[in-house]
C-alpha positions in Angstrom: -26.3 5.1 -28.7 -22.6 4.3 -28.0 -20.2 7.1 -28.1 -17.0 6.3 -30.0 -13.8 7.7 -28.6 -11.0 8.7 -30.9 -7.9 6.4 -30.8 -5.2 7.6 -28.6 -1.9 7.9 -30.6 1.0 5.9 -29.4 3.5 7.8 -27.2 6.7 8.6 -29.0 9.5 6.2 -27.9 11.7 9.1 -26.6 8.9 10.2 -24.2 8.5 6.6 -23.0 12.3 6.5 -22.3 12.2 9.8 -20.5 9.3 8.6 -18.2 11.1 5.3 -17.5 14.2 7.3 -16.6 12.2 9.2 -14.0 10.2 6.3 -12.6 10.5 2.7 -14.0 7.1 2.0 -12.5 5.2 4.8 -14.2 3.0 2.2 -16.0 3.1 -1.0 -13.9 1.3 -4.2 -14.8 -0.7 -4.0 -11.6 -3.4 -1.5 -10.6 -2.9 2.1 -9.9 -4.5 1.6 -6.4 -1.8 -0.9 -5.6 0.8 1.5 -6.8 -0.6 4.4 -4.7 -0.7 2.2 -1.6 2.8 1.1 -2.2 4.1 4.7 -2.4 2.2 5.5 0.8 3.9 2.4 2.5 7.3 3.4 1.0 7.0 6.9 2.3 5.9 5.7 5.7 8.8 3.2 5.9 11.3 6.0 5.0 9.9 8.3 7.7 9.6 5.5 10.4 12.8 3.6 9.6 11.5 0.5 7.8 8.7 -1.9 8.4 8.8 -4.9 10.8 5.9 -7.2 10.0 6.6 -9.4 13.0 5.4 -6.5 15.2 2.3 -5.8 13.2 2.0 -2.2 11.9 1.1 -0.1 15.0 2.5 3.2 13.6 0.4 3.1 10.5 -3.1 4.3 9.8 -5.7 1.5 9.9 -6.0 1.4 6.1 -2.3 1.3 5.5 -1.8 -1.4 8.2 -4.5 -3.5 6.7 -3.0 -3.1 3.2 0.5 -4.1 4.5 -1.0 -7.1 6.3 -2.7 -8.2 3.1 0.5 -7.9 1.1 2.3 -10.2 3.6 -0.4 -12.8 3.6 -0.8 -12.7 -0.2 2.9 -12.3 -1.0 3.2 -15.4 -3.1 0.4 -14.2 -5.4 2.1 -10.9 -6.2 4.1 -10.1 -9.4 7.8 -10.7 -8.8 8.5 -6.9 -9.3 5.8 -6.2 -6.6 7.6 -8.6 -4.3 10.9 -6.8 -4.9 9.4 -3.4 -4.3 7.9 -4.6 -1.0 11.2 -6.3 0.0 13.0 -3.0 -0.5 10.9 -1.4 2.3 11.2 -4.4 4.6 8.1 -6.4 3.7 8.6 -10.1 3.1 6.3 -13.1 3.1 7.1 -13.7 6.8 3.9 -14.0 8.8 3.0 -10.6 10.1 2.4 -10.2 13.8 -1.0 -9.4 15.1 -1.9 -6.0 13.6 -1.6 -3.3 16.1 -4.5 -1.1 17.2 -5.8 1.5 14.8 -3.7 4.6 15.0 -4.5 8.3 14.6 -1.3 10.3 13.7 0.9 7.7 15.4 -1.1 7.5 18.7 -3.7 4.9 19.6 -7.2 5.9 19.1 -9.2 6.4 22.4 -11.4 3.6 23.4 -15.0 4.0 22.3 -17.4 4.6 25.2 -19.7 1.7 26.0 -23.3 2.4 25.3 -25.8 1.4 28.0 -29.1 -0.1 26.7 -32.0 2.3 26.9 -34.5 1.4 29.6 -38.2 1.8 28.7 
């Protein structure tokens, strides 16, 4: 049996205006995951002095670096407002450099030890 949810009442216009004054992107036309990743990238760019795609993203975590790389390579498919947000933090459709090595708190991760095959 399907459970019906009550209709959610519309937000009063004055509340919408207050939220938009705080953050114009409080309800973007793209996914919340994209928005969270963008905020992580923005905060990283502010802390590190901007992004330079031509060098890859060696100071980022592996996940953030991968997300940034994907934004560069899929730039033309993004909403114009997404492109503007990314441009504000230094990310453009320029071809990114080869992504740097995975990082752990700004330092390269140690190389994994090579496993020797087990002899029988």
